[in-house]
PDB file with one MODEL, atoms N, CA, C and O in Angstrom:
MODEL        1
ATOM      1  N   UNK A   1     -39.287  -7.451  16.090  1.00  0.00           N
ATOM      2  CA  UNK A   1     -40.039  -7.341  17.320  1.00  0.00           C
ATOM      3  C   UNK A   1     -41.077  -8.396  17.290  1.00  0.00           C
ATOM      4  O   UNK A   1     -41.701  -8.459  16.231  1.00  0.00           O
ATOM      5  N   UNK A   2     -41.409  -9.266  18.246  1.00  0.00           N
ATOM      6  CA  UNK A   2     -41.852 -10.501  18.308  1.00  0.00           C
ATOM      7  C   UNK A   2     -43.307  -9.844  19.310  1.00  0.00           C
ATOM      8  O   UNK A   2     -43.126  -9.214  20.352  1.00  0.00           O
ATOM      9  N   UNK A   3     -44.595 -10.126  18.782  1.00  0.00           N
ATOM     10  CA  UNK A   3     -45.769  -9.925  19.738  1.00  0.00           C
ATOM     11  C   UNK A   3     -46.174 -10.989  19.893  1.00  0.00           C
ATOM     12  O   UNK A   3     -45.756 -11.658  18.948  1.00  0.00           O
ATOM     13  N   UNK A   4     -46.993 -11.820  20.794  1.00  0.00           N
ATOM     14  CA  UNK A   4     -47.496 -13.182  21.306  1.00  0.00           C
ATOM     15  C   UNK A   4     -48.440 -12.913  22.261  1.00  0.00           C
ATOM     16  O   UNK A   4     -48.290 -12.622  23.448  1.00  0.00           O
ATOM     17  N   UNK A   5     -49.567 -13.062  21.509  1.00  0.00           N
ATOM     18  CA  UNK A   5     -51.175 -13.036  22.627  1.00  0.00           C
ATOM     19  C   UNK A   5     -51.184 -14.122  23.179  1.00  0.00           C
ATOM     20  O   UNK A   5     -50.965 -14.946  22.291  1.00  0.00           O
ATOM     21  N   UNK A   6     -51.342 -14.753  24.375  1.00  0.00           N
ATOM     22  CA  UNK A   6     -51.572 -15.582  24.925  1.00  0.00           C
ATOM     23  C   UNK A   6     -51.092 -16.786  24.463  1.00  0.00           C
ATOM     24  O   UNK A   6     -51.909 -17.665  24.188  1.00  0.00           O
ATOM     25  N   UNK A   7     -49.451 -17.062  24.276  1.00  0.00           N
ATOM     26  CA  UNK A   7     -49.084 -18.528  24.309  1.00  0.00           C
ATOM     27  C   UNK A   7     -49.077 -19.253  24.554  1.00  0.00           C
ATOM     28  O   UNK A   7     -48.729 -20.218  23.873  1.00  0.00           O
ATOM     29  N   UNK A   8     -49.491 -19.284  25.794  1.00  0.00           N
ATOM     30  CA  UNK A   8     -49.771 -20.530  26.387  1.00  0.00           C
ATOM     31  C   UNK A   8     -50.680 -20.803  27.436  1.00  0.00           C
ATOM     32  O   UNK A   8     -50.639 -21.397  28.514  1.00  0.00           O
ATOM     33  N   UNK A   9     -51.991 -19.820  26.392  1.00  0.00           N
ATOM     34  CA  UNK A   9     -53.456 -20.390  26.739  1.00  0.00           C
ATOM     35  C   UNK A   9     -53.690 -21.971  26.161  1.00  0.00           C
ATOM     36  O   UNK A   9     -53.027 -22.556  25.305  1.00  0.00           O
ATOM     37  N   UNK A  10     -54.567 -22.334  26.734  1.00  0.00           N
ATOM     38  CA  UNK A  10     -55.251 -24.234  26.484  1.00  0.00           C
ATOM     39  C   UNK A  10     -53.798 -24.804  26.334  1.00  0.00           C
ATOM     40  O   UNK A  10     -53.820 -25.346  25.229  1.00  0.00           O
ATOM     41  N   UNK A  11     -52.488 -24.973  26.894  1.00  0.00           N
ATOM     42  CA  UNK A  11     -51.612 -25.296  26.737  1.00  0.00           C
ATOM     43  C   UNK A  11     -51.271 -26.415  27.942  1.00  0.00           C
ATOM     44  O   UNK A  11     -51.205 -25.964  29.085  1.00  0.00           O
ATOM     45  N   UNK A  12     -51.074 -27.714  27.763  1.00  0.00           N
ATOM     46  CA  UNK A  12     -50.659 -28.979  29.208  1.00  0.00           C
ATOM     47  C   UNK A  12     -49.180 -28.007  30.056  1.00  0.00           C
ATOM     48  O   UNK A  12     -48.905 -26.951  29.487  1.00  0.00           O
ATOM     49  N   UNK A  13     -48.757 -28.183  30.675  1.00  0.00           N
ATOM     50  CA  UNK A  13     -47.807 -27.819  31.824  1.00  0.00           C
ATOM     51  C   UNK A  13     -46.214 -28.006  30.930  1.00  0.00           C
ATOM     52  O   UNK A  13     -45.337 -27.143  30.945  1.00  0.00           O
ATOM     53  N   UNK A  14     -46.139 -29.055  30.344  1.00  0.00           N
ATOM     54  CA  UNK A  14     -44.905 -29.468  29.365  1.00  0.00           C
ATOM     55  C   UNK A  14     -44.725 -28.693  28.440  1.00  0.00           C
ATOM     56  O   UNK A  14     -43.693 -28.048  28.255  1.00  0.00           O
ATOM     57  N   UNK A  15     -46.093 -28.670  27.503  1.00  0.00           N
ATOM     58  CA  UNK A  15     -46.142 -27.999  26.363  1.00  0.00           C
ATOM     59  C   UNK A  15     -45.536 -26.765  26.283  1.00  0.00           C
ATOM     60  O   UNK A  15     -44.572 -26.440  25.591  1.00  0.00           O
ATOM     61  N   UNK A  16     -46.569 -25.720  27.504  1.00  0.00           N
ATOM     62  CA  UNK A  16     -46.656 -24.504  28.030  1.00  0.00           C
ATOM     63  C   UNK A  16     -44.965 -24.284  28.225  1.00  0.00           C
ATOM     64  O   UNK A  16     -44.354 -23.269  27.889  1.00  0.00           O
ATOM     65  N   UNK A  17     -44.516 -25.212  28.704  1.00  0.00           N
ATOM     66  CA  UNK A  17     -42.327 -24.996  29.230  1.00  0.00           C
ATOM     67  C   UNK A  17     -42.204 -24.659  27.710  1.00  0.00           C
ATOM     68  O   UNK A  17     -42.211 -23.499  27.298  1.00  0.00           O
ATOM     69  N   UNK A  18     -42.103 -25.629  27.000  1.00  0.00           N
ATOM     70  CA  UNK A  18     -41.181 -26.061  25.640  1.00  0.00           C
ATOM     71  C   UNK A  18     -41.571 -24.673  24.661  1.00  0.00           C
ATOM     72  O   UNK A  18     -40.753 -24.214  23.864  1.00  0.00           O
ATOM     73  N   UNK A  19     -42.765 -24.166  24.831  1.00  0.00           N
ATOM     74  CA  UNK A  19     -43.170 -23.184  24.101  1.00  0.00           C
ATOM     75  C   UNK A  19     -42.687 -21.771  24.597  1.00  0.00           C
ATOM     76  O   UNK A  19     -42.524 -20.897  23.746  1.00  0.00           O
ATOM     77  N   UNK A  20     -42.474 -21.523  25.777  1.00  0.00           N
ATOM     78  CA  UNK A  20     -41.992 -20.532  26.251  1.00  0.00           C
ATOM     79  C   UNK A  20     -40.896 -20.467  26.539  1.00  0.00           C
ATOM     80  O   UNK A  20     -40.415 -19.363  26.797  1.00  0.00           O
ATOM     81  N   UNK A  21     -39.981 -21.838  26.605  1.00  0.00           N
ATOM     82  CA  UNK A  21     -38.244 -21.682  26.319  1.00  0.00           C
ATOM     83  C   UNK A  21     -37.964 -21.325  25.193  1.00  0.00           C
ATOM     84  O   UNK A  21     -36.948 -20.657  25.000  1.00  0.00           O
ATOM     85  N   UNK A  22     -39.181 -21.850  23.709  1.00  0.00           N
ATOM     86  CA  UNK A  22     -38.475 -21.379  22.608  1.00  0.00           C
ATOM     87  C   UNK A  22     -38.791 -19.665  22.217  1.00  0.00           C
ATOM     88  O   UNK A  22     -38.296 -19.047  21.274  1.00  0.00           O
ATOM     89  N   UNK A  23     -39.882 -19.074  23.378  1.00  0.00           N
ATOM     90  CA  UNK A  23     -40.031 -17.599  22.854  1.00  0.00           C
ATOM     91  C   UNK A  23     -38.715 -17.058  23.557  1.00  0.00           C
ATOM     92  O   UNK A  23     -38.096 -16.076  23.149  1.00  0.00           O
ATOM     93  N   UNK A  24     -38.409 -17.715  24.515  1.00  0.00           N
ATOM     94  CA  UNK A  24     -37.109 -16.959  25.384  1.00  0.00           C
ATOM     95  C   UNK A  24     -35.863 -17.386  24.512  1.00  0.00           C
ATOM     96  O   UNK A  24     -34.974 -16.535  24.524  1.00  0.00           O
ATOM     97  N   UNK A  25     -35.635 -18.349  23.866  1.00  0.00           N
ATOM     98  CA  UNK A  25     -34.346 -18.209  23.346  1.00  0.00           C
ATOM     99  C   UNK A  25     -34.110 -17.626  22.019  1.00  0.00           C
ATOM    100  O   UNK A  25     -33.018 -17.455  21.478  1.00  0.00           O
ATOM    101  N   UNK A  26     -35.727 -17.233  21.390  1.00  0.00           N
ATOM    102  CA  UNK A  26     -35.779 -16.695  19.760  1.00  0.00           C
ATOM    103  C   UNK A  26     -35.454 -15.273  20.069  1.00  0.00           C
ATOM    104  O   UNK A  26     -35.001 -14.532  19.197  1.00  0.00           O
ATOM    105  N   UNK A  27     -35.759 -14.726  21.755  1.00  0.00           N
ATOM    106  CA  UNK A  27     -36.081 -13.351  21.824  1.00  0.00           C
ATOM    107  C   UNK A  27     -34.952 -12.262  22.023  1.00  0.00           C
ATOM    108  O   UNK A  27     -34.974 -11.048  22.226  1.00  0.00           O
ATOM    109  N   UNK A  28     -33.795 -13.359  21.858  1.00  0.00           N
ATOM    110  CA  UNK A  28     -32.421 -12.510  22.293  1.00  0.00           C
ATOM    111  C   UNK A  28     -32.195 -11.148  21.028  1.00  0.00           C
ATOM    112  O   UNK A  28     -32.024 -11.287  19.816  1.00  0.00           O
ATOM    113  N   UNK A  29     -32.254 -10.135  21.665  1.00  0.00           N
ATOM    114  CA  UNK A  29     -31.532  -9.144  20.590  1.00  0.00           C
ATOM    115  C   UNK A  29     -32.691  -8.294  20.223  1.00  0.00           C
ATOM    116  O   UNK A  29     -32.600  -7.217  19.634  1.00  0.00           O
ATOM    117  N   UNK A  30     -34.077  -9.011  20.721  1.00  0.00           N
ATOM    118  CA  UNK A  30     -35.289  -8.542  19.733  1.00  0.00           C
ATOM    119  C   UNK A  30     -36.209  -8.107  20.858  1.00  0.00           C
ATOM    120  O   UNK A  30     -36.214  -8.771  21.894  1.00  0.00           O
ATOM    121  N   UNK A  31     -37.126  -6.851  20.710  1.00  0.00           N
ATOM    122  CA  UNK A  31     -38.098  -6.576  21.714  1.00  0.00           C
ATOM    123  C   UNK A  31     -39.078  -7.920  21.487  1.00  0.00           C
ATOM    124  O   UNK A  31     -39.352  -8.359  20.370  1.00  0.00           O
ATOM    125  N   UNK A  32     -39.426  -8.338  22.406  1.00  0.00           N
ATOM    126  CA  UNK A  32     -40.869  -9.252  22.498  1.00  0.00           C
ATOM    127  C   UNK A  32     -41.725  -8.759  23.661  1.00  0.00           C
ATOM    128  O   UNK A  32     -41.341  -8.214  24.696  1.00  0.00           O
ATOM    129  N   UNK A  33     -43.479  -9.190  23.118  1.00  0.00           N
ATOM    130  CA  UNK A  33     -43.744  -8.396  23.866  1.00  0.00           C
ATOM    131  C   UNK A  33     -44.870  -9.651  24.542  1.00  0.00           C
ATOM    132  O   UNK A  33     -45.684 -10.054  23.710  1.00  0.00           O
ATOM    133  N   UNK A  34     -44.920  -9.948  25.202  1.00  0.00           N
ATOM    134  CA  UNK A  34     -46.007 -11.684  25.878  1.00  0.00           C
ATOM    135  C   UNK A  34     -46.986 -10.804  26.361  1.00  0.00           C
ATOM    136  O   UNK A  34     -46.688  -9.780  26.975  1.00  0.00           O
ATOM    137  N   UNK A  35     -48.263 -11.183  26.091  1.00  0.00           N
ATOM    138  CA  UNK A  35     -49.488 -10.858  26.412  1.00  0.00           C
ATOM    139  C   UNK A  35     -49.855 -12.152  27.106  1.00  0.00           C
ATOM    140  O   UNK A  35     -49.580 -13.210  26.540  1.00  0.00           O
ATOM    141  N   UNK A  36     -50.585 -12.156  28.542  1.00  0.00           N
ATOM    142  CA  UNK A  36     -50.473 -13.548  29.030  1.00  0.00           C
ATOM    143  C   UNK A  36     -51.325 -13.044  30.367  1.00  0.00           C
ATOM    144  O   UNK A  36     -50.924 -12.165  31.131  1.00  0.00           O
ATOM    145  N   UNK A  37     -52.465 -13.705  30.492  1.00  0.00           N
ATOM    146  CA  UNK A  37     -53.273 -13.767  31.552  1.00  0.00           C
ATOM    147  C   UNK A  37     -53.203 -14.561  32.913  1.00  0.00           C
ATOM    148  O   UNK A  37     -53.708 -14.245  33.990  1.00  0.00           O
ATOM    149  N   UNK A  38     -52.290 -15.908  32.525  1.00  0.00           N
ATOM    150  CA  UNK A  38     -51.623 -17.042  32.891  1.00  0.00           C
ATOM    151  C   UNK A  38     -50.066 -17.232  33.644  1.00  0.00           C
ATOM    152  O   UNK A  38     -49.283 -18.087  33.229  1.00  0.00           O
ATOM    153  N   UNK A  39     -49.761 -16.405  34.693  1.00  0.00           N
ATOM    154  CA  UNK A  39     -48.517 -16.754  34.982  1.00  0.00           C
ATOM    155  C   UNK A  39     -47.774 -17.624  34.356  1.00  0.00           C
ATOM    156  O   UNK A  39     -48.159 -18.567  33.665  1.00  0.00           O
ATOM    157  N   UNK A  40     -46.539 -17.253  34.638  1.00  0.00           N
ATOM    158  CA  UNK A  40     -45.507 -18.363  34.216  1.00  0.00           C
ATOM    159  C   UNK A  40     -43.764 -18.338  34.472  1.00  0.00           C
ATOM    160  O   UNK A  40     -43.426 -17.171  34.275  1.00  0.00           O
ATOM    161  N   UNK A  41     -42.930 -18.908  34.719  1.00  0.00           N
ATOM    162  CA  UNK A  41     -41.433 -18.900  35.057  1.00  0.00           C
ATOM    163  C   UNK A  41     -41.206 -17.697  34.120  1.00  0.00           C
ATOM    164  O   UNK A  41     -40.572 -16.738  34.559  1.00  0.00           O
ATOM    165  N   UNK A  42     -41.767 -17.680  32.626  1.00  0.00           N
ATOM    166  CA  UNK A  42     -41.294 -16.614  31.900  1.00  0.00           C
ATOM    167  C   UNK A  42     -41.277 -15.264  32.232  1.00  0.00           C
ATOM    168  O   UNK A  42     -40.511 -14.462  31.698  1.00  0.00           O
ATOM    169  N   UNK A  43     -42.029 -14.999  33.030  1.00  0.00           N
ATOM    170  CA  UNK A  43     -42.256 -13.349  34.203  1.00  0.00           C
ATOM    171  C   UNK A  43     -41.025 -13.269  34.908  1.00  0.00           C
ATOM    172  O   UNK A  43     -40.485 -12.172  35.051  1.00  0.00           O
ATOM    173  N   UNK A  44     -40.647 -14.049  35.250  1.00  0.00           N
ATOM    174  CA  UNK A  44     -39.533 -14.059  35.882  1.00  0.00           C
ATOM    175  C   UNK A  44     -38.200 -13.614  35.285  1.00  0.00           C
ATOM    176  O   UNK A  44     -37.471 -12.858  35.929  1.00  0.00           O
ATOM    177  N   UNK A  45     -37.922 -13.979  34.293  1.00  0.00           N
ATOM    178  CA  UNK A  45     -37.034 -13.741  33.064  1.00  0.00           C
ATOM    179  C   UNK A  45     -37.238 -12.337  32.512  1.00  0.00           C
ATOM    180  O   UNK A  45     -36.300 -11.982  31.798  1.00  0.00           O
ATOM    181  N   UNK A  46     -37.980 -11.658  32.619  1.00  0.00           N
ATOM    182  CA  UNK A  46     -39.236 -10.186  31.636  1.00  0.00           C
ATOM    183  C   UNK A  46     -38.195  -9.318  32.145  1.00  0.00           C
ATOM    184  O   UNK A  46     -37.808  -9.642  33.268  1.00  0.00           O
ATOM    185  N   UNK A  47     -37.593  -8.231  31.596  1.00  0.00           N
ATOM    186  CA  UNK A  47     -36.977  -7.477  31.681  1.00  0.00           C
ATOM    187  C   UNK A  47     -37.835  -5.859  31.898  1.00  0.00           C
ATOM    188  O   UNK A  47     -37.371  -4.783  32.275  1.00  0.00           O
ATOM    189  N   UNK A  48     -38.945  -6.153  31.573  1.00  0.00           N
ATOM    190  CA  UNK A  48     -40.229  -5.531  32.071  1.00  0.00           C
ATOM    191  C   UNK A  48     -41.515  -6.068  32.074  1.00  0.00           C
ATOM    192  O   UNK A  48     -41.852  -6.820  31.160  1.00  0.00           O
ATOM    193  N   UNK A  49     -42.447  -5.721  33.178  1.00  0.00           N
ATOM    194  CA  UNK A  49     -43.735  -6.137  33.210  1.00  0.00           C
ATOM    195  C   UNK A  49     -44.563  -4.958  33.365  1.00  0.00           C
ATOM    196  O   UNK A  49     -44.349  -4.017  34.129  1.00  0.00           O
ATOM    197  N   UNK A  50     -45.544  -5.108  32.553  1.00  0.00           N
ATOM    198  CA  UNK A  50     -46.283  -4.110  32.693  1.00  0.00           C
ATOM    199  C   UNK A  50     -48.056  -4.593  32.986  1.00  0.00           C
ATOM    200  O   UNK A  50     -48.487  -5.399  32.161  1.00  0.00           O
ATOM    201  N   UNK A  51     -48.826  -4.238  33.850  1.00  0.00           N
ATOM    202  CA  UNK A  51     -49.642  -4.851  34.808  1.00  0.00           C
ATOM    203  C   UNK A  51     -50.683  -4.219  34.483  1.00  0.00           C
ATOM    204  O   UNK A  51     -50.744  -3.049  34.859  1.00  0.00           O
ATOM    205  N   UNK A  52     -52.137  -4.937  33.471  1.00  0.00           N
ATOM    206  CA  UNK A  52     -52.745  -3.597  33.613  1.00  0.00           C
ATOM    207  C   UNK A  52     -54.572  -4.264  33.717  1.00  0.00           C
ATOM    208  O   UNK A  52     -54.920  -5.409  33.430  1.00  0.00           O
ATOM    209  N   UNK A  53     -55.333  -3.300  34.134  1.00  0.00           N
ATOM    210  CA  UNK A  53     -56.806  -3.717  35.060  1.00  0.00           C
ATOM    211  C   UNK A  53     -57.286  -2.271  34.381  1.00  0.00           C
ATOM    212  O   UNK A  53     -56.968  -1.094  34.551  1.00  0.00           O
ATOM    213  N   UNK A  54     -58.400  -3.123  33.356  1.00  0.00           N
ATOM    214  CA  UNK A  54     -59.499  -2.420  33.148  1.00  0.00           C
ATOM    215  C   UNK A  54     -59.024  -1.497  32.023  1.00  0.00           C
ATOM    216  O   UNK A  54     -59.484  -0.382  31.776  1.00  0.00           O
ATOM    217  N   UNK A  55     -57.868  -2.232  31.270  1.00  0.00           N
ATOM    218  CA  UNK A  55     -57.066  -1.356  29.849  1.00  0.00           C
ATOM    219  C   UNK A  55     -55.864  -0.142  31.000  1.00  0.00           C
ATOM    220  O   UNK A  55     -55.267   0.690  30.316  1.00  0.00           O
ATOM    221  N   UNK A  56     -55.712  -0.107  31.795  1.00  0.00           N
ATOM    222  CA  UNK A  56     -54.941   1.345  32.748  1.00  0.00           C
ATOM    223  C   UNK A  56     -53.873   0.032  33.223  1.00  0.00           C
ATOM    224  O   UNK A  56     -53.901  -1.182  33.424  1.00  0.00           O
ATOM    225  N   UNK A  57     -52.652   1.547  33.250  1.00  0.00           N
ATOM    226  CA  UNK A  57     -51.428   0.538  33.988  1.00  0.00           C
ATOM    227  C   UNK A  57     -51.175   0.211  35.155  1.00  0.00           C
ATOM    228  O   UNK A  57     -50.436   1.154  35.440  1.00  0.00           O
ATOM    229  N   UNK A  58     -51.216  -0.392  36.047  1.00  0.00           N
ATOM    230  CA  UNK A  58     -51.274  -0.427  37.475  1.00  0.00           C
ATOM    231  C   UNK A  58     -49.913  -0.501  38.034  1.00  0.00           C
ATOM    232  O   UNK A  58     -49.571   0.200  38.986  1.00  0.00           O
ATOM    233  N   UNK A  59     -48.888  -1.606  37.269  1.00  0.00           N
ATOM    234  CA  UNK A  59     -47.280  -1.261  38.070  1.00  0.00           C
ATOM    235  C   UNK A  59     -46.960  -1.826  36.921  1.00  0.00           C
ATOM    236  O   UNK A  59     -47.582  -2.445  36.057  1.00  0.00           O
ATOM    237  N   UNK A  60     -45.422  -1.355  37.147  1.00  0.00           N
ATOM    238  CA  UNK A  60     -44.518  -1.563  36.012  1.00  0.00           C
ATOM    239  C   UNK A  60     -43.108  -2.104  36.909  1.00  0.00           C
ATOM    240  O   UNK A  60     -42.832  -1.690  38.035  1.00  0.00           O
ATOM    241  N   UNK A  61     -42.311  -3.100  36.147  1.00  0.00           N
ATOM    242  CA  UNK A  61     -41.425  -2.859  37.058  1.00  0.00           C
ATOM    243  C   UNK A  61     -40.768  -4.408  36.572  1.00  0.00           C
ATOM    244  O   UNK A  61     -40.986  -4.726  35.403  1.00  0.00           O
ATOM    245  N   UNK A  62     -39.879  -5.485  37.540  1.00  0.00           N
ATOM    246  CA  UNK A  62     -39.791  -6.775  36.995  1.00  0.00           C
ATOM    247  C   UNK A  62     -40.169  -7.260  38.234  1.00  0.00           C
ATOM    248  O   UNK A  62     -40.320  -6.619  39.273  1.00  0.00           O
ATOM    249  N   UNK A  63     -40.337  -8.684  38.001  1.00  0.00           N
ATOM    250  CA  UNK A  63     -41.263  -9.614  39.180  1.00  0.00           C
ATOM    251  C   UNK A  63     -40.816  -9.005  40.492  1.00  0.00           C
ATOM    252  O   UNK A  63     -41.385  -8.220  41.250  1.00  0.00           O
ATOM    253  N   UNK A  64     -39.457  -9.681  40.548  1.00  0.00           N
ATOM    254  CA  UNK A  64     -39.299  -9.654  42.030  1.00  0.00           C
ATOM    255  C   UNK A  64     -39.446  -7.805  42.716  1.00  0.00           C
ATOM    256  O   UNK A  64     -39.853  -7.640  43.865  1.00  0.00           O
ATOM    257  N   UNK A  65     -39.102  -6.736  41.931  1.00  0.00           N
ATOM    258  CA  UNK A  65     -39.894  -5.830  42.100  1.00  0.00           C
ATOM    259  C   UNK A  65     -41.258  -5.804  42.453  1.00  0.00           C
ATOM    260  O   UNK A  65     -41.439  -5.314  43.568  1.00  0.00           O
ATOM    261  N   UNK A  66     -42.286  -6.177  41.860  1.00  0.00           N
ATOM    262  CA  UNK A  66     -43.585  -6.058  41.766  1.00  0.00           C
ATOM    263  C   UNK A  66     -43.868  -7.328  42.699  1.00  0.00           C
ATOM    264  O   UNK A  66     -45.063  -7.557  42.888  1.00  0.00           O
ATOM    265  N   UNK A  67     -43.075  -8.072  43.227  1.00  0.00           N
ATOM    266  CA  UNK A  67     -43.723  -9.170  44.122  1.00  0.00           C
ATOM    267  C   UNK A  67     -43.549  -8.479  45.794  1.00  0.00           C
ATOM    268  O   UNK A  67     -44.123  -8.713  46.858  1.00  0.00           O
ATOM    269  N   UNK A  68     -42.224  -7.332  45.290  1.00  0.00           N
ATOM    270  CA  UNK A  68     -42.243  -7.016  46.898  1.00  0.00           C
ATOM    271  C   UNK A  68     -43.028  -5.780  47.044  1.00  0.00           C
ATOM    272  O   UNK A  68     -42.997  -5.227  48.143  1.00  0.00           O
ATOM    273  N   UNK A  69     -43.641  -5.330  46.210  1.00  0.00           N
ATOM    274  CA  UNK A  69     -44.622  -3.783  46.247  1.00  0.00           C
ATOM    275  C   UNK A  69     -45.830  -4.475  46.861  1.00  0.00           C
ATOM    276  O   UNK A  69     -46.565  -3.623  47.361  1.00  0.00           O
ATOM    277  N   UNK A  70     -46.369  -5.878  47.027  1.00  0.00           N
ATOM    278  CA  UNK A  70     -47.713  -6.011  47.633  1.00  0.00           C
ATOM    279  C   UNK A  70     -49.017  -5.677  46.465  1.00  0.00           C
ATOM    280  O   UNK A  70     -50.218  -5.714  46.733  1.00  0.00           O
ATOM    281  N   UNK A  71     -48.587  -5.446  45.518  1.00  0.00           N
ATOM    282  CA  UNK A  71     -49.896  -4.710  44.633  1.00  0.00           C
ATOM    283  C   UNK A  71     -50.617  -6.154  44.099  1.00  0.00           C
ATOM    284  O   UNK A  71     -50.470  -7.265  44.608  1.00  0.00           O
ATOM    285  N   UNK A  72     -51.572  -5.739  42.728  1.00  0.00           N
ATOM    286  CA  UNK A  72     -52.321  -5.876  42.284  1.00  0.00           C
ATOM    287  C   UNK A  72     -51.417  -7.526  41.537  1.00  0.00           C
ATOM    288  O   UNK A  72     -51.831  -8.670  41.350  1.00  0.00           O
ATOM    289  N   UNK A  73     -49.933  -6.780  41.275  1.00  0.00           N
ATOM    290  CA  UNK A  73     -49.191  -8.413  40.703  1.00  0.00           C
ATOM    291  C   UNK A  73     -48.659  -9.316  41.714  1.00  0.00           C
ATOM    292  O   UNK A  73     -48.248 -10.442  41.434  1.00  0.00           O
ATOM    293  N   UNK A  74     -48.668  -8.761  43.040  1.00  0.00           N
ATOM    294  CA  UNK A  74     -48.418  -9.861  44.019  1.00  0.00           C
ATOM    295  C   UNK A  74     -49.587 -11.017  43.884  1.00  0.00           C
ATOM    296  O   UNK A  74     -49.646 -12.244  43.799  1.00  0.00           O
ATOM    297  N   UNK A  75     -50.581  -9.760  43.919  1.00  0.00           N
ATOM    298  CA  UNK A  75     -52.094 -10.679  44.370  1.00  0.00           C
ATOM    299  C   UNK A  75     -52.335 -11.910  43.233  1.00  0.00           C
ATOM    300  O   UNK A  75     -52.734 -13.014  43.603  1.00  0.00           O
ATOM    301  N   UNK A  76     -52.036 -11.589  41.723  1.00  0.00           N
ATOM    302  CA  UNK A  76     -52.133 -12.423  41.071  1.00  0.00           C
ATOM    303  C   UNK A  76     -51.661 -13.307  40.862  1.00  0.00           C
ATOM    304  O   UNK A  76     -52.127 -14.307  40.317  1.00  0.00           O
ATOM    305  N   UNK A  77     -50.370 -13.069  41.357  1.00  0.00           N
ATOM    306  CA  UNK A  77     -49.366 -14.456  41.291  1.00  0.00           C
ATOM    307  C   UNK A  77     -49.446 -15.294  42.449  1.00  0.00           C
ATOM    308  O   UNK A  77     -49.135 -16.485  42.439  1.00  0.00           O
ATOM    309  N   UNK A  78     -49.943 -14.553  43.631  1.00  0.00           N
ATOM    310  CA  UNK A  78     -50.018 -15.973  44.772  1.00  0.00           C
ATOM    311  C   UNK A  78     -51.050 -16.207  44.504  1.00  0.00           C
ATOM    312  O   UNK A  78     -50.911 -17.427  44.423  1.00  0.00           O
ATOM    313  N   UNK A  79     -52.435 -15.979  44.197  1.00  0.00           N
ATOM    314  CA  UNK A  79     -53.419 -16.634  43.602  1.00  0.00           C
ATOM    315  C   UNK A  79     -53.413 -17.334  42.601  1.00  0.00           C
ATOM    316  O   UNK A  79     -54.484 -17.938  42.561  1.00  0.00           O
ATOM    317  N   UNK A  80     -52.546 -17.678  41.451  1.00  0.00           N
ATOM    318  CA  UNK A  80     -52.196 -18.163  40.630  1.00  0.00           C
ATOM    319  C   UNK A  80     -51.366 -19.532  41.152  1.00  0.00           C
ATOM    320  O   UNK A  80     -51.587 -20.738  41.045  1.00  0.00           O
ATOM    321  N   UNK A  81     -50.202 -18.657  41.826  1.00  0.00           N
ATOM    322  CA  UNK A  81     -49.401 -20.249  42.576  1.00  0.00           C
ATOM    323  C   UNK A  81     -50.246 -20.999  43.249  1.00  0.00           C
ATOM    324  O   UNK A  81     -50.142 -22.219  43.123  1.00  0.00           O
ATOM    325  N   UNK A  82     -51.126 -20.522  43.991  1.00  0.00           N
ATOM    326  CA  UNK A  82     -52.418 -21.202  45.261  1.00  0.00           C
ATOM    327  C   UNK A  82     -52.887 -22.038  44.435  1.00  0.00           C
ATOM    328  O   UNK A  82     -52.652 -23.200  44.766  1.00  0.00           O
ATOM    329  N   UNK A  83     -53.515 -21.905  43.398  1.00  0.00           N
ATOM    330  CA  UNK A  83     -54.030 -22.528  42.204  1.00  0.00           C
ATOM    331  C   UNK A  83     -53.386 -23.811  41.665  1.00  0.00           C
ATOM    332  O   UNK A  83     -53.804 -24.965  41.756  1.00  0.00           O
ATOM    333  N   UNK A  84     -52.201 -23.314  41.046  1.00  0.00           N
ATOM    334  CA  UNK A  84     -51.260 -24.627  40.633  1.00  0.00           C
ATOM    335  C   UNK A  84     -51.098 -25.666  41.998  1.00  0.00           C
ATOM    336  O   UNK A  84     -51.393 -26.861  41.990  1.00  0.00           O
ATOM    337  N   UNK A  85     -50.580 -24.934  43.112  1.00  0.00           N
ATOM    338  CA  UNK A  85     -50.250 -26.131  44.357  1.00  0.00           C
ATOM    339  C   UNK A  85     -51.583 -26.844  44.533  1.00  0.00           C
ATOM    340  O   UNK A  85     -51.338 -28.021  44.795  1.00  0.00           O
ATOM    341  N   UNK A  86     -52.713 -26.647  44.501  1.00  0.00           N
ATOM    342  CA  UNK A  86     -53.822 -27.527  45.015  1.00  0.00           C
ATOM    343  C   UNK A  86     -54.711 -28.028  43.343  1.00  0.00           C
ATOM    344  O   UNK A  86     -55.834 -28.517  43.226  1.00  0.00           O
ATOM    345  N   UNK A  87     -53.814 -27.715  42.360  1.00  0.00           N
ATOM    346  CA  UNK A  87     -54.069 -28.670  40.973  1.00  0.00           C
ATOM    347  C   UNK A  87     -52.897 -29.844  41.366  1.00  0.00           C
ATOM    348  O   UNK A  87     -53.267 -31.018  41.392  1.00  0.00           O
ATOM    349  N   UNK A  88     -52.385 -29.724  41.475  1.00  0.00           N
ATOM    350  CA  UNK A  88     -51.068 -30.764  42.033  1.00  0.00           C
ATOM    351  C   UNK A  88     -51.474 -31.633  43.540  1.00  0.00           C
ATOM    352  O   UNK A  88     -50.842 -32.670  43.746  1.00  0.00           O
ATOM    353  N   UNK A  89     -52.108 -31.369  44.163  1.00  0.00           N
ATOM    354  CA  UNK A  89     -52.692 -32.293  45.492  1.00  0.00           C
ATOM    355  C   UNK A  89     -53.663 -32.991  44.949  1.00  0.00           C
ATOM    356  O   UNK A  89     -54.315 -33.779  45.634  1.00  0.00           O
TER     357      UNK A  89
ENDMDL
END
């Protein structure tokens, strides 16, 4: 089992993708727990996402399900996506 706590913190976009791709490649047949505040494409590959708020589980599911639910995950994902777009401009 691997547990990664904020593996993408303080990384530029290129370094973040490199680290997350390595984690994805290494996780085959092993339980891997990623604790993140900043979303990434890695979440789209996750078998299960658990969304916590104030230490309480708010939602569980895969990326597409959680986006369709329009809950906390959808809100956080949308805000971070908008921030990424505005940073590019």
